[in-house]
C-alpha positions as CSV (number, residue, x, y, z in Angstrom):
1,M,-26.7,27.8,11.2
2,I,-24.6,24.9,12.5
3,S,-27.4,22.4,12.1
4,N,-27.7,23.4,8.4
5,A,-24.1,22.6,7.8
6,I,-24.4,19.2,9.5
7,F,-27.4,18.2,7.2
8,L,-25.6,19.4,4.0
9,G,-22.7,17.0,4.6
10,M,-24.9,13.9,4.9
11,I,-25.4,11.6,1.9
12,G,-28.7,9.8,1.8
13,P,-30.1,7.0,-0.3
14,W,-31.8,9.4,-2.7
15,Q,-28.5,11.2,-3.5
16,I,-26.8,7.8,-4.1
17,A,-29.6,6.7,-6.4
18,I,-29.4,9.9,-8.4
19,V,-25.6,9.6,-8.8
20,V,-26.0,6.0,-9.9
21,A,-28.7,6.9,-12.4
22,L,-26.5,9.7,-13.8
23,V,-23.5,7.4,-14.2
24,L,-25.6,4.9,-16.0
25,L,-27.0,7.5,-18.3
26,M,-23.5,9.0,-19.0
27,F,-21.5,5.8,-19.5
28,G,-24.0,3.1,-20.3
29,G,-24.3,-0.4,-18.8
30,K,-21.5,-1.9,-20.8
31,K,-18.8,0.6,-20.0
32,I,-19.3,0.6,-16.2
33,P,-17.5,-2.8,-15.6
34,E,-14.5,-1.5,-17.5
35,L,-14.4,1.7,-15.4
36,M,-14.6,-0.3,-12.2
37,K,-11.8,-2.6,-13.3
38,G,-9.6,0.4,-14.0
39,L,-10.5,2.0,-10.7
40,G,-9.6,-1.3,-8.9
41,T,-6.3,-1.6,-10.7
42,G,-5.5,2.0,-9.8
43,I,-6.3,1.5,-6.2
44,K,-4.2,-1.7,-6.1
45,E,-1.2,0.1,-7.7
46,F,-1.5,2.9,-5.2
47,K,-1.5,0.6,-2.2
48,D,1.5,-1.3,-3.6
49,A,3.4,2.0,-4.1
50,T,2.6,3.2,-0.6
51,K,3.6,-0.2,0.8
52,T,7.0,-0.1,-1.0
53,E,7.5,3.5,0.1
54,E,6.8,2.5,3.8
55,E,9.2,-0.4,3.5
56,G,11.9,1.8,2.1
57,T,11.6,4.4,4.9
58,E,11.6,1.7,7.7
59,E,15.0,0.3,6.4
60,K,16.8,3.7,6.9
């Protein structure tokens, strides 16, 4: 029972390939760079917001 739970949580190369293929089919090759750019911008803004929040709490 425990060994089944361990194997269900692992992501293998076939699962990654299937996800990539589905994303390509859903969004197309031209839209993916725009999605990744937006994702990168969102991550950068999140890091900046957490950094300013940490700086604000250290000053108190």
